[in-house]
GULO-56280 format. One record per residue (C-alpha): residue number from 1; residue in three letters; x, y, z. Coordinates in pm, whole numbers, plus 50000, padded with zeros to 5 digits. Each point is the difference from the previous one (the first is absolute). Layout:
BEGIN
r k: NUM r: ala c1: X c2: Y c3: Z $
...
This chain:
BEGIN
r k: 1 r: met c1: 90046 c2: 85456 c3: 16963 $
r k: 2 r: gln c1: 50151 c2: 50120 c3: 49679 $
r k: 3 r: gly c1: 50346 c2: 49850 c3: 49980 $
r k: 4 r: glu c1: 49950 c2: 49700 c3: 49774 $
r k: 5 r: gly c1: 49694 c2: 50092 c3: 49802 $
r k: 6 r: gly c1: 50020 c2: 50287 c3: 49758 $
r k: 7 r: val c1: 50045 c2: 50139 c3: 49653 $
r k: 8 r: ala c1: 50317 c2: 50206 c3: 50017 $
r k: 9 r: ser c1: 50245 c2: 49734 c3: 49884 $
r k: 10 r: arg c1: 49796 c2: 49842 c3: 49716 $
r k: 11 r: asp c1: 50166 c2: 50073 c3: 49667 $
r k: 12 r: ser c1: 49668 c2: 49986 c3: 49812 $
r k: 13 r: gly c1: 49847 c2: 50283 c3: 50202 $
r k: 14 r: ala c1: 49684 c2: 49993 c3: 50207 $
r k: 15 r: pro c1: 49821 c2: 49664 c3: 49998 $
r k: 16 r: pro c1: 49653 c2: 49970 c3: 49853 $
r k: 17 r: pro c1: 49713 c2: 50032 c3: 50247 $
r k: 18 r: pro c1: 49890 c2: 49672 c3: 50156 $
r k: 19 r: pro c1: 49675 c2: 49834 c3: 49886 $
r k: 20 r: ala c1: 49687 c2: 50145 c3: 50158 $
r k: 21 r: asp c1: 49886 c2: 49657 c3: 50123 $
r k: 22 r: pro c1: 50196 c2: 49933 c3: 50324 $
r k: 23 r: val c1: 49967 c2: 49621 c3: 49960 $
r k: 24 r: ala c1: 50135 c2: 50015 c3: 49644 $
r k: 25 r: ala c1: 50277 c2: 50234 c3: 50112 $
r k: 26 r: arg c1: 50099 c2: 49762 c3: 50279 $
r k: 27 r: ala c1: 49999 c2: 49700 c3: 49765 $
r k: 28 r: glu c1: 50216 c2: 50185 c3: 49749 $
r k: 29 r: gln c1: 50244 c2: 50102 c3: 50272 $
r k: 30 r: glu c1: 50023 c2: 49640 c3: 50123 $
r k: 31 r: arg c1: 50072 c2: 49870 c3: 49649 $
r k: 32 r: arg c1: 50266 c2: 50264 c3: 49950 $
r k: 33 r: met c1: 50162 c2: 49930 c3: 50337 $
r k: 34 r: glu c1: 50001 c2: 49623 c3: 49947 $
r k: 35 r: ala c1: 50184 c2: 50044 c3: 49670 $
r k: 36 r: leu c1: 50251 c2: 50245 c3: 50147 $
r k: 37 r: ala c1: 50054 c2: 49775 c3: 50302 $
r k: 38 r: arg c1: 50077 c2: 49697 c3: 49784 $
r k: 39 r: leu c1: 50244 c2: 50202 c3: 49789 $
r k: 40 r: ser c1: 50172 c2: 50158 c3: 50302 $
r k: 41 r: gly c1: 50024 c2: 49670 c3: 50186 $
r k: 42 r: gly c1: 50151 c2: 49822 c3: 49702 $
r k: 43 r: ile c1: 50257 c2: 50273 c3: 49938 $
r k: 44 r: ala c1: 50090 c2: 50013 c3: 50369 $
r k: 45 r: his c1: 50046 c2: 49623 c3: 50015 $
r k: 46 r: asp c1: 50237 c2: 49996 c3: 49701 $
r k: 47 r: phe c1: 50188 c2: 50307 c3: 50119 $
r k: 48 r: asn c1: 50041 c2: 49852 c3: 50345 $
r k: 49 r: asn c1: 50174 c2: 49696 c3: 49850 $
r k: 50 r: ile c1: 50247 c2: 50228 c3: 49821 $
r k: 51 r: leu c1: 50046 c2: 50210 c3: 50313 $
r k: 52 r: thr c1: 50085 c2: 49690 c3: 50204 $
r k: 53 r: val c1: 50294 c2: 49928 c3: 49770 $
r k: 54 r: ile c1: 50124 c2: 50361 c3: 50016 $
r k: 55 r: thr c1: 49985 c2: 50025 c3: 50378 $
r k: 56 r: gly c1: 50141 c2: 49652 c3: 50046 $
r k: 57 r: tyr c1: 50311 c2: 50065 c3: 49792 $
r k: 58 r: thr c1: 50043 c2: 50341 c3: 50166 $
r k: 59 r: glu c1: 50010 c2: 49836 c3: 50343 $
r k: 60 r: leu c1: 50240 c2: 49737 c3: 49866 $
r k: 61 r: ala c1: 50233 c2: 50270 c3: 49865 $
r k: 62 r: leu c1: 49990 c2: 50196 c3: 50326 $
r k: 63 r: gly c1: 50097 c2: 49686 c3: 50188 $
r k: 64 r: lys c1: 50315 c2: 49963 c3: 49790 $
r k: 65 r: ile c1: 50144 c2: 50349 c3: 50050 $
r k: 66 r: ala c1: 50111 c2: 50202 c3: 50300 $
r k: 67 r: pro c1: 49769 c2: 50275 c3: 50128 $
r k: 68 r: thr c1: 50270 c2: 50252 c3: 49913 $
r k: 69 r: asp c1: 50021 c2: 49887 c3: 49638 $
r k: 70 r: pro c1: 49906 c2: 50284 c3: 49759 $
r k: 71 r: leu c1: 49740 c2: 49769 c3: 49844 $
r k: 72 r: ala c1: 49821 c2: 49949 c3: 50331 $
r k: 73 r: arg c1: 49832 c2: 50338 c3: 49989 $
r k: 74 r: ser c1: 49865 c2: 49940 c3: 49650 $
r k: 75 r: leu c1: 49880 c2: 49653 c3: 50087 $
r k: 76 r: asn c1: 49827 c2: 50130 c3: 50311 $
r k: 77 r: glu c1: 49816 c2: 50252 c3: 49783 $
r k: 78 r: val c1: 49892 c2: 49714 c3: 49774 $
r k: 79 r: arg c1: 49877 c2: 49809 c3: 50306 $
r k: 80 r: lys c1: 49810 c2: 50306 c3: 50125 $
r k: 81 r: ala c1: 49833 c2: 50043 c3: 49662 $
r k: 82 r: gly c1: 49914 c2: 49631 c3: 50002 $
r k: 83 r: glu c1: 49832 c2: 50032 c3: 50340 $
r k: 84 r: glu c1: 49794 c2: 50296 c3: 49877 $
r k: 85 r: ala c1: 49904 c2: 49808 c3: 49688 $
r k: 86 r: ala c1: 49900 c2: 49701 c3: 50212 $
r k: 87 r: ala c1: 49770 c2: 50218 c3: 50212 $
r k: 88 r: phe c1: 49846 c2: 50144 c3: 49683 $
r k: 89 r: thr c1: 49953 c2: 49650 c3: 49857 $
r k: 90 r: arg c1: 49822 c2: 49885 c3: 50315 $
r k: 91 r: arg c1: 49745 c2: 50278 c3: 49953 $
r k: 92 r: leu c1: 49939 c2: 49891 c3: 49642 $
r k: 93 r: met c1: 49967 c2: 49639 c3: 50109 $
r k: 94 r: ala c1: 49747 c2: 50105 c3: 50262 $
r k: 95 r: leu c1: 49800 c2: 50171 c3: 49726 $
r k: 96 r: gly c1: 50011 c2: 49685 c3: 49790 $
r k: 97 r: gly c1: 49905 c2: 49773 c3: 50289 $
r k: 98 r: arg c1: 50333 c2: 49816 c3: 49980 $
r k: 99 r: gln c1: 50125 c2: 50058 c3: 50353 $
r k: 100 r: val c1: 50104 c2: 49671 c3: 50154 $
r k: 101 r: ala c1: 49881 c2: 50071 c3: 50352 $
r k: 102 r: pro c1: 49803 c2: 49728 c3: 50175 $
r k: 103 r: pro c1: 49666 c2: 50148 c3: 50111 $
r k: 104 r: lys c1: 49862 c2: 49913 c3: 50340 $
r k: 105 r: ser c1: 49708 c2: 50081 c3: 50224 $
r k: 106 r: ile c1: 50054 c2: 50350 c3: 50140 $
r k: 107 r: asp c1: 49824 c2: 50263 c3: 50208 $
r k: 108 r: val c1: 49986 c2: 50326 c3: 49802 $
r k: 109 r: asn c1: 49967 c2: 50202 c3: 50320 $
r k: 110 r: ala c1: 50323 c2: 49846 c3: 50131 $
r k: 111 r: val c1: 50181 c2: 50093 c3: 49678 $
r k: 112 r: leu c1: 49866 c2: 50355 c3: 50022 $
r k: 113 r: ala c1: 50118 c2: 50031 c3: 50359 $
r k: 114 r: ser c1: 50348 c2: 49867 c3: 49926 $
r k: 115 r: ala c1: 50033 c2: 50233 c3: 49698 $
r k: 116 r: gly c1: 49911 c2: 50311 c3: 50202 $
r k: 117 r: asp c1: 50352 c2: 50131 c3: 50054 $
r k: 118 r: ala c1: 50099 c2: 49937 c3: 49637 $
r k: 119 r: leu c1: 49686 c2: 50177 c3: 49881 $
r k: 120 r: arg c1: 50073 c2: 50306 c3: 50215 $
r k: 121 r: arg c1: 50355 c2: 50018 c3: 49864 $
r k: 122 r: ser c1: 49871 c2: 49974 c3: 49645 $
r k: 123 r: leu c1: 49742 c2: 50274 c3: 50058 $
r k: 124 r: gly c1: 50250 c2: 50240 c3: 50154 $
r k: 125 r: glu c1: 49936 c2: 50269 c3: 50258 $
r k: 126 r: gly c1: 49733 c2: 50190 c3: 49807 $
r k: 127 r: val c1: 49749 c2: 49717 c3: 49965 $
r k: 128 r: arg c1: 49824 c2: 49842 c3: 50296 $
r k: 129 r: leu c1: 49915 c2: 49629 c3: 50003 $
r k: 130 r: glu c1: 49664 c2: 49891 c3: 50137 $
r k: 131 r: thr c1: 49901 c2: 49634 c3: 50020 $
r k: 132 r: ala c1: 49660 c2: 49851 c3: 50075 $
r k: 133 r: pro c1: 50028 c2: 49620 c3: 50026 $
r k: 134 r: gly c1: 49658 c2: 49838 c3: 49987 $
r k: 135 r: pro c1: 49888 c2: 49707 c3: 50216 $
r k: 136 r: gly c1: 49934 c2: 49643 c3: 49894 $
r k: 137 r: leu c1: 50179 c2: 50014 c3: 49667 $
r k: 138 r: gly c1: 50096 c2: 49636 c3: 49969 $
r k: 139 r: ala c1: 50323 c2: 49890 c3: 49833 $
r k: 140 r: val c1: 50105 c2: 50036 c3: 49635 $
r k: 141 r: ile c1: 50245 c2: 49793 c3: 49796 $
r k: 142 r: ala c1: 50290 c2: 50226 c3: 49898 $
r k: 143 r: asp c1: 50367 c2: 50074 c3: 50054 $
r k: 144 r: pro c1: 50025 c2: 50245 c3: 50292 $
r k: 145 r: thr c1: 50310 c2: 50167 c3: 49855 $
r k: 146 r: gln c1: 49814 c2: 50071 c3: 49678 $
r k: 147 r: val c1: 49699 c2: 50138 c3: 50188 $
r k: 148 r: glu c1: 50238 c2: 50235 c3: 50180 $
r k: 149 r: gln c1: 50147 c2: 50101 c3: 49663 $
r k: 150 r: val c1: 49648 c2: 50088 c3: 49887 $
r k: 151 r: leu c1: 49946 c2: 50222 c3: 50303 $
r k: 152 r: leu c1: 50335 c2: 50174 c3: 49949 $
r k: 153 r: ala c1: 49929 c2: 50063 c3: 49632 $
r k: 154 r: leu c1: 49665 c2: 50157 c3: 50090 $
r k: 155 r: ala c1: 50168 c2: 50214 c3: 50266 $
r k: 156 r: glu c1: 50260 c2: 50121 c3: 49752 $
r k: 157 r: asn c1: 49730 c2: 50106 c3: 49755 $
r k: 158 r: ala c1: 49808 c2: 50175 c3: 50276 $
r k: 159 r: arg c1: 50309 c2: 50196 c3: 50101 $
r k: 160 r: glu c1: 50058 c2: 50113 c3: 49641 $
r k: 161 r: ala c1: 49635 c2: 50104 c3: 49972 $
r k: 162 r: met c1: 50019 c2: 50216 c3: 50315 $
r k: 163 r: pro c1: 50311 c2: 50219 c3: 49964 $
r k: 164 r: gly c1: 49854 c2: 50241 c3: 50255 $
r k: 165 r: gly c1: 49931 c2: 49727 c3: 50254 $
r k: 166 r: gly c1: 49682 c2: 49827 c3: 50106 $
r k: 167 r: thr c1: 49870 c2: 49668 c3: 50124 $
r k: 168 r: phe c1: 50036 c2: 49651 c3: 49856 $
r k: 169 r: thr c1: 49740 c2: 49762 c3: 50138 $
r k: 170 r: val c1: 50001 c2: 49622 c3: 49980 $
r k: 171 r: glu c1: 49686 c2: 49815 c3: 50107 $
r k: 172 r: thr c1: 49926 c2: 49628 c3: 50003 $
r k: 173 r: ala c1: 49662 c2: 49830 c3: 50019 $
r k: 174 r: ala c1: 49821 c2: 49676 c3: 49927 $
r k: 175 r: ala c1: 49792 c2: 50016 c3: 49682 $
r k: 176 r: asp c1: 49750 c2: 49758 c3: 49848 $
r k: 177 r: leu c1: 50012 c2: 50077 c3: 49627 $
r k: 178 r: thr c1: 49738 c2: 49920 c3: 49737 $
r k: 179 r: glu c1: 49985 c2: 49924 c3: 49628 $
r k: 180 r: gly c1: 49942 c2: 50371 c3: 49949 $
r k: 181 r: asp c1: 50340 c2: 50066 c3: 50158 $
r k: 182 r: val c1: 50153 c2: 49747 c3: 49760 $
r k: 183 r: arg c1: 49857 c2: 50189 c3: 49701 $
r k: 184 r: leu c1: 50144 c2: 50325 c3: 50136 $
r k: 185 r: gly c1: 50344 c2: 49842 c3: 50039 $
r k: 186 r: arg c1: 50002 c2: 50019 c3: 50380 $
r k: 187 r: cys c1: 50067 c2: 49626 c3: 50031 $
r k: 188 r: leu c1: 50056 c2: 49694 c3: 49784 $
r k: 189 r: arg c1: 49738 c2: 49784 c3: 50172 $
r k: 190 r: ala c1: 49708 c2: 50084 c3: 50225 $
r k: 191 r: gly c1: 50030 c2: 49905 c3: 50366 $
r k: 192 r: pro c1: 50171 c2: 50105 c3: 50324 $
r k: 193 r: his c1: 50303 c2: 50226 c3: 49958 $
r k: 194 r: val c1: 50235 c2: 50219 c3: 50198 $
r k: 195 r: arg c1: 49996 c2: 50364 c3: 49891 $
r k: 196 r: ile c1: 50298 c2: 50233 c3: 50018 $
r k: 197 r: arg c1: 49905 c2: 50361 c3: 49928 $
r k: 198 r: ala c1: 50274 c2: 50263 c3: 49966 $
r k: 199 r: thr c1: 49895 c2: 50365 c3: 49974 $
r k: 200 r: asp c1: 50188 c2: 50325 c3: 49957 $
r k: 201 r: gly c1: 49892 c2: 50364 c3: 49976 $
r k: 202 r: gly c1: 50231 c2: 50082 c3: 49713 $
r k: 203 r: thr c1: 49972 c2: 50149 c3: 49655 $
r k: 204 r: gly c1: 49796 c2: 49712 c3: 49859 $
r k: 205 r: met c1: 49963 c2: 49882 c3: 49640 $
r k: 206 r: asp c1: 49755 c2: 50076 c3: 49722 $
r k: 207 r: ala c1: 49806 c2: 49720 c3: 49830 $
r k: 208 r: ala c1: 50238 c2: 49964 c3: 49705 $
r k: 209 r: thr c1: 50302 c2: 49970 c3: 50228 $
r k: 210 r: leu c1: 49822 c2: 49763 c3: 50237 $
r k: 211 r: ala c1: 49922 c2: 49763 c3: 49713 $
r k: 212 r: his c1: 50375 c2: 49938 c3: 49955 $
r k: 213 r: ala c1: 50113 c2: 50027 c3: 50362 $
r k: 214 r: phe c1: 50110 c2: 49637 c3: 50039 $
r k: 215 r: glu c1: 50187 c2: 49972 c3: 49671 $
r k: 216 r: pro c1: 50378 c2: 49959 c3: 50024 $
r k: 217 r: tyr c1: 50209 c2: 50306 c3: 49906 $
r k: 218 r: phe c1: 49698 c2: 50229 c3: 50021 $
r k: 219 r: thr c1: 50086 c2: 50291 c3: 50227 $
r k: 220 r: thr c1: 49930 c2: 50367 c3: 50060 $
r k: 221 r: arg c1: 50333 c2: 50055 c3: 50170 $
r k: 222 r: pro c1: 50269 c2: 50207 c3: 49828 $
r k: 223 r: lys c1: 50245 c2: 49804 c3: 49789 $
r k: 224 r: gly c1: 50252 c2: 49822 c3: 50219 $
r k: 225 r: lys c1: 49784 c2: 50024 c3: 50314 $
r k: 226 r: gly c1: 49817 c2: 49668 c3: 49968 $
r k: 227 r: lys c1: 49977 c2: 49691 c3: 49781 $
r k: 228 r: gly c1: 49623 c2: 49962 c3: 50015 $
r k: 229 r: leu c1: 50016 c2: 49648 c3: 50144 $
r k: 230 r: gly c1: 49854 c2: 50052 c3: 50348 $
r k: 231 r: leu c1: 49631 c2: 49948 c3: 49927 $
r k: 232 r: ala c1: 50079 c2: 49746 c3: 49730 $
r k: 233 r: met c1: 50187 c2: 49796 c3: 50260 $
r k: 234 r: val c1: 49702 c2: 50037 c3: 50237 $
r k: 235 r: trp c1: 49771 c2: 49862 c3: 49730 $
r k: 236 r: gly c1: 50231 c2: 49704 c3: 49933 $
r k: 237 r: ile c1: 50044 c2: 49906 c3: 50366 $
r k: 238 r: val c1: 49628 c2: 50026 c3: 50072 $
r k: 239 r: arg c1: 49914 c2: 49794 c3: 49694 $
r k: 240 r: gln c1: 50256 c2: 49737 c3: 50099 $
r k: 241 r: ala c1: 49809 c2: 49970 c3: 50330 $
r k: 242 r: arg c1: 49679 c2: 49950 c3: 49798 $
r k: 243 r: gly c1: 49874 c2: 50341 c3: 50099 $
r k: 244 r: ala c1: 49902 c2: 50318 c3: 49819 $
r k: 245 r: val c1: 50081 c2: 50369 c3: 50034 $
r k: 246 r: val c1: 49805 c2: 50306 c3: 49886 $
r k: 247 r: ala c1: 50060 c2: 50372 c3: 50033 $
r k: 248 r: ser c1: 49765 c2: 50296 c3: 50030 $
r k: 249 r: ser c1: 50116 c2: 50359 c3: 49972 $
r k: 250 r: ala c1: 49915 c2: 50350 c3: 49884 $
r k: 251 r: pro c1: 50216 c2: 50311 c3: 49955 $
r k: 252 r: gly c1: 50040 c2: 50176 c3: 50334 $
r k: 253 r: ser c1: 49814 c2: 49727 c3: 50189 $
r k: 254 r: gly c1: 50274 c2: 49748 c3: 50069 $
r k: 255 r: thr c1: 50012 c2: 49633 c3: 49908 $
r k: 256 r: thr c1: 49870 c2: 49680 c3: 50153 $
r k: 257 r: ile c1: 50155 c2: 49663 c3: 49916 $
r k: 258 r: glu c1: 49786 c2: 49704 c3: 50099 $
r k: 259 r: ile c1: 50140 c2: 49648 c3: 50009 $
r k: 260 r: his c1: 49795 c2: 49685 c3: 50057 $
r k: 261 r: leu c1: 50177 c2: 49674 c3: 50084 $
r k: 262 r: pro c1: 49793 c2: 49681 c3: 50025 $
r k: 263 r: arg c1: 49980 c2: 49863 c3: 50349 $
r k: 264 r: ala c1: 50202 c2: 49683 c3: 50050 $
r k: 265 r: asp c1: 49700 c2: 49771 c3: 50046 $
r k: 266 r: ala c1: 49836 c2: 50139 c3: 49686 $
r k: 267 r: ala c1: 50323 c2: 49976 c3: 49796 $
r k: 268 r: ala c1: 50049 c2: 49637 c3: 50103 $
r k: 269 r: ser c1: 49653 c2: 49906 c3: 49877 $
r k: 270 r: ser c1: 50024 c2: 50179 c3: 49664 $
């Protein structure tokens, strides 16, 4: 995956190399992401309040004029822009953990199965989807729609990373994580988890790029081809579900995104 992690659009040039200590690097990345998430979530919340007024009065105005009125076309364009802005705001709110979506006990394998058609459409004809649902996962506490959004964002990045085609693989498995995994940023608390592992055979990322992959507005795509919010949104949704996400990659060797969500029984006791 390359789509949302990169150096091309940073005005300050190439980022400094990450710290040599992987634990220190992970801790620094977490601190940076927490700060960015709080900022993004706060801005999105305030902007959404303003947007509600704009879209509300636009609908009110459209209800008072005939569809053939010359103003109707302009107002419809305002409404369309408002809908696009609302979708953008939802992504920022997901990053900031401000989505108001009641979590519930869900089966990750069931979400993966139901998202299959949408994933194939997102990948396009050149990229093949392979899934490997593991047995005995147990349930997690999350919003199924948001989990599907995570899968779609990962698929979109995989497609961008494999312009010549390839395979995007999503595996699930039960995982009993340790305090060592906590130090490496693979989970927030030790215990039983559900793992989602998404792998592509694309262009991959170097270490400096990988260190910033989950930051909002950090993208290798050409200007105008992406906002750099896909992996940032993934991070926010996973964190809202009390999980963690890490990436591993190397130039020419593809990318693996690994997500760990605490199992429902473990989350309830923490």
